C-alpha positions in Angstrom: -50.6 -79.8 1.9 -49.2 -80.7 -1.5 -50.6 -77.3 -2.6 -47.7 -75.4 -0.2 -44.8 -77.1 -2.7 -46.7 -75.2 -5.5 -47.4 -71.8 -4.4 -43.7 -71.0 -4.2 -43.3 -68.1 -6.7 -40.2 -67.4 -8.4 -37.6 -64.2 -7.4 -37.4 -63.2 -10.9 -39.4 -62.5 -13.7 -39.8 -64.6 -17.2 -40.8 -61.9 -20.0 -42.1 -62.9 -23.4 -39.6 -61.9 -26.0 -41.5 -58.7 -26.8 -41.5 -57.6 -23.2 -38.2 -58.1 -23.1 -37.1 -56.3 -26.3 -39.1 -53.3 -25.1 -37.6 -53.9 -21.2 -33.5 -54.3 -22.4 -33.8 -51.1 -24.5 -34.4 -48.8 -21.2 -31.3 -47.5 -19.7 -29.0 -48.5 -16.9 -29.9 -52.5 -17.4 -27.7 -54.9 -17.7 -28.3 -57.7 -20.3 -26.2 -61.0 -19.8 -25.9 -63.8 -22.3 -25.2 -66.8 -20.4 -24.3 -69.1 -23.0 -20.8 -70.7 -23.6 -18.6 -67.9 -25.5 -18.4 -70.3 -28.7 -22.6 -69.5 -28.9 -21.9 -65.9 -28.6 -19.3 -65.3 -31.0 -22.1 -67.3 -32.9 -24.9 -64.2 -32.7 -26.2 -62.6 -29.4 -28.2 -59.6 -28.6 -27.0 -56.2 -28.9 -25.1 -54.8 -25.9 -25.0 -58.4 -24.4 -22.0 -59.0 -22.3 -21.4 -63.3 -22.1 -21.5 -64.7 -18.9 -21.4 -68.3 -19.2 -23.7 -69.7 -16.6 -21.6 -73.4 -16.6 -18.2 -71.8 -16.5 -16.7 -72.5 -12.4 -16.4 -68.3 -12.3 -19.7 -68.0 -12.9 -20.0 -67.0 -9.1 -17.0 -64.8 -8.7 -17.9 -63.0 -11.9 -21.6 -62.4 -11.0 -20.5 -60.9 -7.4 -18.7 -58.0 -9.4 -21.7 -56.8 -11.0 -24.4 -54.0 -9.4 -26.7 -55.9 -8.0 -29.2 -52.9 -7.8 -29.3 -52.4 -11.5 -31.8 -54.3 -13.2 -30.0 -57.6 -15.2 -31.6 -59.5 -17.7 -30.5 -62.8 -18.8 -30.8 -65.1 -22.1 -29.8 -68.0 -23.4 -30.3 -70.5 -26.3 -33.8 -71.6 -25.3 -34.5 -70.4 -21.5 -33.5 -73.5 -19.3 -29.6 -71.9 -18.7 -30.8 -68.5 -18.3 -33.2 -69.5 -15.6 -30.7 -71.2 -14.0 -28.8 -68.1 -13.9 -31.8 -66.1 -13.0 -32.4 -67.9 -10.0 -28.7 -67.7 -9.1 -29.0 -63.9 -9.2 -31.5 -63.8 -7.4 -30.2 -66.1 -5.0 -27.0 -63.8 -4.7 -28.9 -60.3 -3.9 -29.9 -59.0 -7.1 -32.7 -56.9 -6.7 -34.6 -57.1 -10.4 -33.6 -60.2 -12.4 -35.7 -61.3 -15.7 -35.5 -64.1 -17.7 -36.3 -64.3 -21.5 -38.2 -67.5 -22.1 -37.8 -69.4 -25.0 -34.3 -67.7 -25.5 -32.8 -66.8 -28.7 -34.3 -69.6 -30.4 -37.5 -67.6 -29.8 -36.0 -64.2 -30.5 -37.6 -61.8 -33.1 -34.7 -59.5 -33.9 -32.0 -59.6 -35.5 -28.5 -61.2 -33.8 -25.3 -59.3 -34.0 -21.7 -60.6 -33.9 
């Protein structure tokens, strides 16, 4: 009976940095940095849009995005982006992936 609680799968994918890197190079994707604006300004993945998951208007801003486009999210360590990924899938986004380990594990150069 207790196994039933552990059998639920996530509606989004967790990707290792190499997998995430290849995925975000595809055309037509949305790349969201869900950290605070000051963290984003300190360095982010090329092409990322900052959408702070802790901001009060996060849900409103997410609602304005195209739910059919593959959406990739990341943060500092992967915790906030996992929260954002769950919210995105809950809002009807069809393809969502989270960067495991966040920018702490990102092997490539960040841009400012």
